[in-house]
C-alpha positions as CSV (number, residue, x, y, z in Angstrom):
1,M,218.0,-37.2,5.1
2,V,216.8,-40.5,4.7
3,K,215.5,-41.3,8.8
4,S,215.5,-45.1,10.3
5,P,212.3,-47.0,10.6
6,F,211.2,-47.3,14.1
7,P,212.5,-50.2,16.1
8,W,209.2,-52.2,17.1
9,A,211.5,-55.3,17.1
10,E,213.3,-53.4,19.6
11,L,210.6,-52.3,21.8
12,A,208.6,-55.4,21.6
13,Q,211.6,-57.2,22.9
14,I,212.0,-54.4,26.1
15,G,207.6,-54.7,26.5
16,F,207.3,-58.4,26.5
17,G,210.5,-59.1,28.2
18,E,211.8,-57.0,30.1
19,L,208.8,-55.4,31.9
20,R,207.0,-58.3,30.8
21,L,203.9,-56.7,30.3
22,S,200.8,-58.0,27.8
23,P,199.9,-57.2,24.6
24,K,197.1,-55.5,25.5
25,A,199.7,-53.2,28.0
26,F,201.8,-53.2,25.7
27,W,200.3,-51.3,22.7
28,A,198.3,-49.0,25.1
29,S,201.5,-47.6,26.0
30,S,203.3,-45.1,24.1
31,P,207.2,-45.3,23.5
32,R,208.2,-43.0,25.9
33,E,206.0,-44.5,28.1
34,L,208.5,-47.5,27.6
35,T,211.1,-45.9,27.6
36,L,210.6,-44.3,31.4
37,A,209.5,-47.9,32.2
38,M,212.3,-49.7,31.4
39,Q,215.0,-46.6,33.0
40,A,213.2,-47.4,36.1
41,K,213.2,-51.4,36.3
42,Q,217.0,-50.9,35.9
43,K,217.4,-47.6,38.2
44,M,215.7,-50.5,40.8
45,F,217.3,-53.7,39.8
46,G,220.4,-52.7,37.7
47,H,221.3,-54.6,35.2
48,A,220.8,-58.5,35.5
49,A,223.7,-60.5,34.0
50,P,221.9,-63.8,32.5
51,L,222.9,-66.6,35.1
52,E,225.8,-69.2,33.3
53,R,224.8,-72.8,33.6
54,Q,226.9,-74.3,36.5
55,R,225.9,-71.4,38.7
56,M,222.1,-72.2,38.1
57,A,222.6,-75.9,38.9
58,E,224.1,-74.6,41.8
59,L,221.3,-72.8,43.0
60,M,218.9,-75.5,41.7
61,A,220.7,-77.5,44.4
62,D,220.7,-75.2,47.3
63,F,217.2,-73.8,46.5
64,P,214.8,-77.5,45.2
65,D,211.3,-77.1,44.4
66,G,208.9,-79.2,46.0
67,D,208.9,-81.2,49.4
68,K,212.5,-81.6,49.9
69,Y,213.1,-78.4,51.2
70,E,212.8,-77.1,54.9
71,P,214.0,-73.5,55.6
């Protein structure tokens, strides 16, 4: 039986990109811990779809940064 190599690249993308872990925290975590953390994040926040360019422009117009914003 041929085993597939461990998917370190995909796990790193989840750890650094989705969970925003530091390298130290990522490498100190086990694959099981990373999986549980990702499952918890998905349960809490759901699966967010990336913003379309038009929607991002609308949000930037509605909620500008800087001194111009007044609640």
